[in-house]
N, C-alpha and C positions, 0 to 999 in steps of 0.2 A: 504494500500500500504506500503510495507516494506521501512524503511528508511535506510540511509547510515550506521548507527550503526548496524542494523540488517544484512546488507550485509557483513560488516566487521566481525561480530560475526560468520556468516556462513563460511567465508573464513578461519578464525582461526580454527573453529571446523573441517572443511574439512581437513586441514593440520594435525590436531591432530589425527583424526580418520584414515586418509589414508596418513601417512607421505611419503614424496618423498625422494629418495636417502638414504634409511635406510640400514644400514649394515656396513661392514668393507672393507677396501682395504688392500692388503698385504703390510707390512712395513718391510724393504724397498721394493720397491722403493718409496712408498707413505710416506708422513710425517704424524705424529700423534700427537695430543695434547689432554689432558684431562682437562675438566673444571668442577668445582663443586661450587654450591651455598649453603653454609652451612645454610643460613637463612631458606630455604624451602626444602633442600635436592635434588634439581635438579642436575643431573649428565649428562654430555655430553662428548662424545669422537668424535673428528673431524678427519677424514682421508682426506688428500688432495694430489692429484697427480698433480705435476707441470712439464710441459714439454715445454722447450723453452720459459719460461716466461708466460705460459698460464695454467690456472687451467683446466686440461683435464678431471679430475674426482674428485668428492667429495662425501663422505658418512658420515653419522652420526649414532651414536648409543648412548644409554643411556636411562634415564627415568626422568620423572619430570612432572610438571604441564602443562596444555594445552598451556600456553603462551610460556614456554621455548621450548617445543617440536614443536609447530607450527612455532615459529621463526626459529628454526634450519632447519625445512623442507623448509620453504620459502627461507632461506639463501642459501641452497644448489642449489636451482633452479636459484637463482639470480647470483651466482658466477661461475657456471659451464660454461666453454668456454670463460671466461673473462681473459684478461691480468692481471698481478699482479698490474699494475697501476690502472686499472679499478676496481679491487677488493678493493684496498686501498681507492679509491674515494667512492665506494659504502659503505664501512665500515664507513667512515667519515660522509657520508650523513645520514646513518641510525642512527648513534649515535647522530648526530645533531637533527634528528627528536625526539630522545629520550631525548633531552636537556642535553646531556653529553658533558662536556667541552673537548676539544681536546688540545693536546700539540702543534698542528700545527696551526699557526696563519693565514695561507693562506685562501682565500675566500672559502666558502663552494662550493663543486663541484655541477654542475647542472647535477645530475644523477637521472634518473627515478627509483622510488622504486617499481612500480607496486603493486603486492599483498601485499608487505611489509607495504604499507600505512595502511593496516587493523590493524596494531599494534599501530598506533599513539594514540589510546585511552588509552593505558597503562600509558601514562605520567600523567593521572589523579590519578594514584595509584603509588606513588613513590617507594613503597616497591617492586612492580612488575617489575620495570625497569630492575633490575638485572636479572630477569627471561628472559626478552626479549633480553637482550644483552649477556647472557652467551655464546651462540653459536658463536656470533660474536667475542667476546674476545678470545675464544678458537680457532677460525679460524685464527685470527691474529697470535697467537702463532704457529699454525701448518704451516702457510705460512712462517713465519720467520725461522722455522726449515727445510723447504724444500730446 
């Protein structure tokens, strides 16, 4: 019987093999940000369309390891249709799961991570945390530019 780690591995591989929301959005009106992890060569471009304070569309392009690409795919599904406040709370919650300190001292938001919980095993490999958070850091930059 497959365990939780096997299930998580399958979710990560599914998002890597069949990435969601892959591509580009025209800029403008969409905002764009580029992210790069020099340690392993991961590259991510995040395109985000924000209308009336809501992420109405998001796309990612780039290349990299299975962790960075899967995280980017899951991220796009998690933030599409969310308000900017919900996106910020989701980013904080995800980074909290990755054990990354935040500048914000407020309590951690109670936000469901869904499939993103499959990436929680990454914390066992500190060098891979940057792979998992690359798309998220790039999303924050894109949202700030929107």
